[in-house]
N, C-alpha and C positions, 0 to 999 in steps of 0.2 A: 794258703791258697793253694785249691786242686789248677791244675791247670792235665789235660792229657795227655798229650805230649810231652811234658815234665815226667809224670808221672809213669810214664811208660820207660823212658830213659832211668829216670832214679830205681826202678825194681834191674833193670838190666842192669847198669852200676852196681848195684845190692850185689849181683847173681857173679858179676865180673869180679867185683874184691874177694867175695868168699871163694871165690874158686882159687884165685888168686892165689889170697892166703893158705889153703888146702894143701897146692898142689905144692906151693916153695917152703913150707915151713915142715911139710915131710921128705923135704932136704936136708935138714939142717937141725930137725928136732930131737932129742934125743925116745930112743925109740919104747925105755924103761924105764921107770922110777919116779918119785915123787918130784923131781924140778920140771920134770916132760909134761907132768899129769899138772902144777903151778902153772907152765906155762902158754899151753891147752885154756886153762881154765880163768883165763887174764883177754889171753889173745879173741877166742873165739865167741867171747861173749857179745850178744846183739850191741854193739854200736852203731854210730850215724854212717861208720866208713865216709866219714866227708873223703879224708887226705888225701886215700884208692882211689877215690871216685874223680875227686878233679885232675889225678896221671893221665889216666882214661880220658876223661872230657878235651883235655888240651891235647894229648896226644892226638886225637880224631880230629879233632878241631883243627891241626894243623896238619891238616893231611898223613898222618900216621896209622899204621896197624898196629891195630889193639892187642897184641900179638907180641910188640915189644914194650908194652907200657906191662906186663903183670907184673916184672924181675921187681923193678920201683917201687909200684903198686904197694907187693908185699913186703917190701923195706921197711915206706913210709909209715907204716900201719903198724909194722911189727918195734920199732921203734917210737912211733907215737904211746902204743900200749905198755910200754916200758916204763914212759913217761907217766902216762894215771897210775900205775904200780906204784910207784915211788911218791906220787903227789899223795896218794890218799896215810902212808907210814904214818905212824902217831908220833915223827920224827917233824912229817909236813902238817899236811891237812889236817890229818886223825879220824879220817875219811871210815862207814862202815859199808858203807852202799854205793856199786859205781853198775852202770851200765843192766840197772835192774836187779842188780845180785851182790851178794854179799864181797866183800874186796876182797882184796888176795889173802892181805895179810891173817884176815879175816879168819879165812878157811885154812890155809895153810902156815899161820904162825910170821911174823914180823920177816926173821931169819931167810926163808927158805923163800918166802915174798920178793924181798930183796935182792937175791939169786937170781930168781926169774928175771926181774926187770935187767940185771944184766946179763941175763943167757938173751932176751930177747932182741935189747941195743947192742949186743958185738954180732946175733944171729940176719939183724937188720943188714950188716955190711959184707956180712960171707952172700948172703942170698946179692944182694947189689951187685957184688964182684962176682958173681959167677960162682955155680956151686961145683966144690971139685968132683973129679969123675965116682972117683971110687965113693964117695957122701950121696951122689947120684943113683946108684947101684946100687947100695947099702941100702936104701929107702925105696929099691923097684922102680925108679924113676926114669925113663929115658931119657936121653939128651933131645934137646927141645932145637931145633938149627934154629928156629924162625925167634927165637927171643933170644937170640946170638946180638951184642952187642958188637964198636971196636972197642979194642983196649983205650983209644980219647975218651968214649962214650963215658964209658966206665970209670973213668979216672977222674970227669967233670962230674960225673951224678956222684960219687961218691966224695969228694969236696964240698957240692952243693948242701948233700943229705949233714956233711961235720959241720960247717959252718954254720947251717937253721939250728944246728942239734946243741952246740956245745958252749962252750964259754961266751962266745962274741953273740947267741941265738937265744935257743932256747933256756938252755940251763943258767945264765945269767937271769933274762927274765926272771929264773923262777928263787933270785936269788931276790929281785926286784920285790917282788912279791914279798918275799918272808919278812924284807928289813924298811921297808918303806912305812914312814909315815901314816896313820887314817886317815889324816887329814892332806894327805900327799894332794896338789894341782891337777889339773887335768892334764897340761905340759906333760905330769911326774907319770899320771895314768897309763896315758895314750903311749909315750914311750917304752913303759911294763908291755904294754897288752904287745907290742910289736914287735917284743921280743918271747915274749911267753908264751901266746899262741900267731902270731902273723910270720912268724919268721917257716914255722914246720908246712903251714897253710897255702904261703910262696914258694916254698923249696918243692911241695908237693906240685905246680903249677909249672915251675922251670924242670923240673924231671919229667914230666910231660913235652914239653919243651924238648928236653933231651932226646925221648924217643922215637920220638918225633924229625928226630938229625937238622931243625930250622936254624937259620942264622943266629949268630950271637946278638945283632938288632931286634930280630924279632923275639929272642927268649928276653931280651930288657919289659920287652910291652908287654907279654907274656908274667912279668913279674909284678910292673903295676898293676893289674889284674888282680894275682896273688895278696897284693900286701892288703889291696881296700878288701876284699873279700874276708881277711883276718882282721882286719880292723873292724867289718860287719859283723861279723861271725862274736869278737868277743866280747862287742858291745853289746849287742843285745846276750849273750851268758850271763853280765853283770847285771841287765833289765831282769831275766827270768829268775835268778838267782834269788832276787825279790819279790815277781807274783809269782815266779812257778809253781804248780803240782809238783811231792814227791813223784807221786806215783806216774807221772806225766815224764820229767823230766829222769829218770831211773837214778837222782841221783839222792842226793839230801839237800834240800832249797833252806837257803839264809847262813850257809855255812861264812861265808865272807864279813859278814854281820858280828859273827860268835865270833869269827879268829880274829875280828876286830883290825880287817884287810883295809885297803885302800882300793876300792872300785870308783869305776863310771859316773856309778851311782851316789856316791858320798860325796864325789868331787860336785857334780852337777847337776844332779838329780834326777830322777824316772825322764821328766822330760826333757832333759838335755841331754840324757842320755843316749833316750831314743831317736834327741835330733841326729846326734854323731855318728848313728849305726843310718839312717836317712840318709845322709852326708857321702857317707862309703857307700852305700848303696849305686847313686849315684854316678860315684866315682868306679867303682865297677865297671859298671852298665857301659861308661864311656870308653875302659878300656875295652870290653868288649869287642863294642863295635870297631875300635881301633885298629883287632885283630881280624877285622871284616866276620860277624859274627851277626847277622840280624836277629829280628825281634822277636822271632820264633826258635833260634839255637837253645839248647840244654843251659849253655853261657850264661846266657840274658838272663835266662830264666830261673835260674839258680839261685842268684839274688835276689829278685823277690823273693823265692822260698826260701832264702835263711835269715831276708830280713823278719817274713813272718813269723818263722816257725816258734813249736808253743814246745819244743822239749830240744 
């Protein structure tokens, strides 16, 4: 699907995400050495930047200033990138291609890739908490008061991201992905998807709501939007793993079948997986409209974009 308004917004959101990553990574990254090189290689590979874009989308969609979304946007993409670096390791998915380039461990070796992922994970929380003045000064970065968040906002944001990424979120989802039998039923697969992929996408939306300083009840509606988006995104991912092209995906298709992983396509077939995606898209659109977003709002247009994506 192409839509001029959405195309313009996606371009702006990507530029925002790249700026956020460049400015915040400079505050926390090693200035020299192979560790910093590996972190940069993984982080600045040409990814979708969906999660930081969602932080911006929700923050602005609820009346917040984009400047307040910079740190949470950078933090969640750093954390997401760490998860990709670790997922690609030989002990996990053993993949050689990510974001259209050789995976981090292929270029830098397993040990350094593992440590680069660790460093990106911890950097995410340093960014979210606010960089120490001496680190900012060392990186040549002046303080930016428009990015400042209250201690309560910072604590809530850290909690949201930690829960989404940890033992009851993304990490647990990865454990399920590794341990589920190939013949797992649709209920088990969707539960795994909700943790492995959905938790971080929902967290991106919640971080945007926190940046916009909205009430707790409105954050609940935002989370509903994020949960449905996560379900939609992973359902389409499972379909693309079967029908997608390597050149367009920027990663290896057919990986789930090769590794005998439980997937939505294996559980309910291609048509069934597409139905799950369509139902999730309807749920996300309802949630978006519940936030007061009209048919031409980027949040509503993004749902259709994610449903029809080919990469």
